[in-house]
C-alpha positions in Angstrom: -80.6 -152.3 81.8 -83.2 -149.6 82.2 -86.4 -149.4 80.2 -86.8 -146.6 77.7 -88.5 -144.2 80.2 -85.8 -144.7 82.7 -83.0 -144.3 80.1 -84.3 -140.9 79.0 -83.9 -139.7 82.6 -80.2 -140.4 82.5 -77.7 -137.8 81.6 -75.2 -138.6 78.9 -71.9 -139.8 80.3 -68.5 -139.0 78.9 -66.0 -141.6 77.8 -62.6 -141.4 79.5 -59.2 -142.9 79.0 -57.2 -143.0 82.2 -53.7 -144.0 83.3 -53.9 -146.7 86.0 -50.3 -146.4 87.3 -47.9 -149.1 88.1 -49.5 -152.0 90.0 -50.8 -150.9 93.3 -48.6 -147.8 93.3 -51.1 -145.4 94.9 -51.4 -147.7 98.0 -47.8 -148.0 99.0 -44.7 -146.0 99.8 -42.7 -144.9 96.8 -39.4 -143.0 96.3 -39.7 -140.2 95.7 -42.8 -140.0 97.8 -44.7 -137.8 95.3 -44.1 -139.9 92.2 -47.8 -140.8 91.8 -49.4 -137.9 93.6 -50.5 -136.0 90.5 -52.0 -139.0 88.9 -53.7 -139.9 92.1 -55.2 -136.5 92.4 -56.5 -136.6 88.9 -58.2 -140.0 89.4 -59.7 -138.9 92.7 -61.2 -135.8 90.9 -62.9 -137.6 88.0 -66.2 -138.2 89.8 -66.7 -134.4 90.4 -66.4 -133.8 86.6 -69.3 -136.1 85.7 -72.9 -134.9 85.2 -74.2 -137.4 87.7 -73.1 -140.6 89.3 -72.9 -143.3 86.6 -75.5 -146.0 86.9 -72.9 -148.5 85.7 -69.3 -148.7 84.4 -67.9 -150.5 81.4 -64.2 -150.8 82.1 -61.8 -151.7 79.2 -58.6 -153.0 80.9 -55.2 -153.3 79.3 -54.8 -156.4 81.5 -57.3 -158.6 79.8 -56.7 -159.9 76.2 -59.0 -162.5 74.6 -59.4 -164.2 71.2 -62.7 -162.3 70.9 -64.2 -159.4 72.7 -65.4 -160.7 76.1 -67.2 -159.3 79.1 -67.3 -160.3 82.7 -70.6 -162.0 83.6 -70.3 -162.6 87.3 -72.7 -160.9 89.7 -70.0 -160.7 92.4 -66.5 -161.0 90.9 -63.5 -161.4 93.0 -60.2 -159.6 92.5 -57.1 -160.7 90.5 -53.9 -159.4 92.0 -52.1 -159.5 88.7 -49.0 -157.7 89.9 -45.8 -159.1 91.3 -43.2 -158.3 93.9 -45.1 -155.6 95.7 -45.6 -155.3 99.6 -47.8 -158.0 101.2 -50.6 -155.5 102.2 -51.2 -154.7 98.5 -52.5 -158.2 98.0 -55.2 -157.5 100.7 -56.7 -154.5 98.9 -60.5 -154.8 98.4 -63.0 -153.4 96.0 -66.4 -155.0 96.5 -68.2 -153.6 93.5 -70.9 -155.8 92.0 -70.9 -157.0 88.5 -73.8 -156.4 86.1 -74.7 -159.6 84.2 -77.6 -157.9 82.4 -75.3 -155.1 81.2 -72.7 -157.7 80.1 -75.4 -159.5 78.0 -76.3 -156.2 76.5 -72.7 -155.3 75.6 -72.2 -158.8 74.1 -75.3 -158.3 71.9 -74.3 -154.8 70.8 -70.9 -156.1 69.7 -72.4 -159.1 67.9 -75.0 -156.8 66.2 -72.0 -154.8 64.9 -70.5 -158.0 63.4 -67.9 -158.6 66.0 -67.7 -162.0 67.8 -68.2 -161.6 71.5 -68.8 -163.7 74.6 -69.6 -163.4 78.3 -67.0 -164.9 80.6 -68.8 -166.3 83.7 -65.5 -167.0 85.5 -63.4 -163.9 84.9 -62.7 -161.6 88.0 -61.6 -158.0 88.1 -57.9 -157.3 87.4 -55.9 -154.5 88.8 -56.4 -152.4 85.7 -60.0 -152.1 87.1 -59.9 -152.1 90.8 -56.8 -149.9 91.4 -58.0 -146.8 89.6 -61.6 -147.3 90.7 -60.6 -147.4 94.3 -59.6 -143.8 93.8 -62.3 -142.7 91.4 -65.3 -144.3 93.2 -64.0 -145.5 96.6 -67.4 -146.5 97.9 -67.5 -149.3 95.3 -71.3 -148.7 94.9 -71.5 -148.6 91.1 -71.9 -151.9 89.2 -69.0 -152.6 86.9 -68.2 -155.0 84.0 -64.9 -155.4 82.3 -64.4 -155.6 78.6 -61.4 -157.5 77.2 -59.3 -156.3 74.4 -59.2 -158.4 71.3 -55.9 -160.2 71.1 -55.1 -158.9 67.6 -54.7 -155.4 69.1 -56.1 -154.0 65.8 -56.8 -150.3 66.4 -59.5 -150.1 63.8 -61.3 -153.0 65.2 -61.2 -151.5 68.7 -62.5 -148.2 67.4 -65.4 -150.1 65.8 -66.1 -151.9 69.1 -66.3 -148.6 70.9 -68.7 -147.2 68.3 -70.9 -150.2 68.9 -71.2 -149.3 72.6 -71.7 -145.6 72.2 -75.4 -145.7 72.9 -74.7 -146.8 76.5 -73.4 -143.4 77.3 -77.0 -142.1 76.8 -78.2 -144.5 79.5 -75.9 -143.2 82.2 -73.1 -145.8 81.6 -69.6 -144.5 82.0 -67.1 -146.1 79.5 -63.6 -146.1 80.9 -60.4 -147.2 79.1 -57.7 -148.1 81.6 -54.1 -148.2 80.4 -51.1 -145.9 80.1 -50.4 -143.5 77.2 -46.7 -144.5 77.6 -45.9 -148.2 78.3 -42.4 -149.3 77.5 -41.1 -151.0 80.6 -37.5 -150.2 79.6 -38.3 -146.5 79.4 -39.7 -145.8 82.8 -37.1 -143.9 84.9 -34.8 -143.5 81.9 -34.2 -139.9 80.9 -33.3 -140.9 77.3 -36.9 -141.7 76.9 -38.1 -138.3 78.1 -37.9 -136.5 74.7 -39.2 -139.6 72.9 -42.3 -139.8 75.1 -42.9 -136.1 74.8 -42.9 -136.2 71.1 -45.3 -139.1 71.0 -47.5 -137.5 73.7 -47.8 -134.3 71.7 -48.8 -136.2 68.6 -51.3 -138.3 70.6 -52.9 -135.2 72.1 -53.2 -133.5 68.7 -54.8 -136.7 67.3 -57.3 -137.0 70.2 -58.3 -133.3 70.0 -58.9 -133.4 66.2 -62.3 -133.5 64.7 -63.9 -136.9 65.2 -63.3 -138.3 61.7 -59.7 -137.1 61.6 -59.2 -138.3 65.2 -60.3 -141.8 64.4 -58.2 -141.9 61.2 -55.1 -140.9 63.1 -55.7 -143.3 65.9 -56.3 -146.2 63.5 -52.9 -145.5 62.1 -51.1 -144.6 65.3 -48.0 -146.7 64.6 -47.0 -144.0 62.1 -46.8 -141.5 64.9 -43.3 -140.2 65.8 -41.7 -142.4 68.4 -44.8 -144.7 68.5 -42.8 -147.9 68.8 -40.4 -146.4 71.4 -43.4 -145.7 73.6 -45.4 -148.9 72.8 -43.3 -151.7 71.5 -44.7 -154.0 68.8 -47.0 -156.6 70.2 -47.1 -154.8 73.6 -49.4 -151.9 72.8 -52.2 -153.2 75.0 -52.0 -150.2 77.3 -52.8 -147.8 74.4 -55.7 -149.8 72.9 -58.3 -148.9 75.5 -58.0 -145.4 74.1 -59.3 -146.7 70.8 -62.4 -148.2 72.4 -63.1 -145.0 74.2 -62.5 -142.8 71.1 -64.9 -145.1 69.2 -67.5 -144.7 71.9 -67.0 -140.9 71.8 -68.9 -140.6 68.5 -69.1 -136.9 67.7 -67.9 -135.9 71.1 -64.7 -134.0 71.0 -61.6 -135.1 72.9 -59.5 -133.1 75.3 -56.4 -133.7 77.4 -57.4 -133.4 81.1 -54.2 -134.6 82.7 -50.6 -134.5 81.6 -47.5 -135.1 83.7 -44.0 -136.5 83.5 -44.0 -139.6 85.7 -40.8 -141.7 86.0 -39.3 -139.4 83.4 -41.8 -140.0 80.7 -44.9 -138.1 79.6 -48.3 -139.6 80.6 -51.7 -138.1 79.6 -55.4 -138.8 80.1 -58.2 -137.9 77.7 -61.9 -137.3 78.2 -64.6 -137.1 75.4 -67.9 -135.4 75.9 
């Protein structure tokens, strides 16, 4: 991590919650062909919205749950192709970004200082919740990245607190990214009966995210009371929503805004940026 003089030269990064799509969907043929084009264009456009290139990325992936908060500690992680039944070429995708062991140690310390057990995992590689969207966002793979696991309890308040513990990293040029899906009920994709349900939840979620920070965090901590919450994120399977809680916690007093919204596979999907 930079020393104090270097850190002050960095511009404050936003915190962002993004949809990562379905497996390697952006790198294969799909029917209809434009199914993922809008989401792809949004992800490709994120870098241009930033005040400068991030000096590092902390990526909270829906695809890594652990008994405690954990961070990747390898200097050169490999990739985990944790999707199934896709074309052979999608298992040859590459993303040679380096890890950031020093940043991983810092994240662990920040979480522990906030009273949350945390550990560094020296074996964990990058899952597709990381490398698929980052191939679109930063295709040169020239920004160091660490992944942060979700805590297995999926307690929204705990994840808001974890994000708050990491908020200071934004002042040091570190981009905090939550990678998930604002709708994630596997039975609902492509089913028009879920369209109005997803729309109702999405409208609530956007209203919550764009509320004043204290109200925003109160609403997100109690998200299961939202209309159609469990139709969109079944109980025990809300891991694709929880990265939003970390990002909202890291947002601090930064306000949230909806920067992407689209019906994909007949359900509403949104992305949110803070700051």
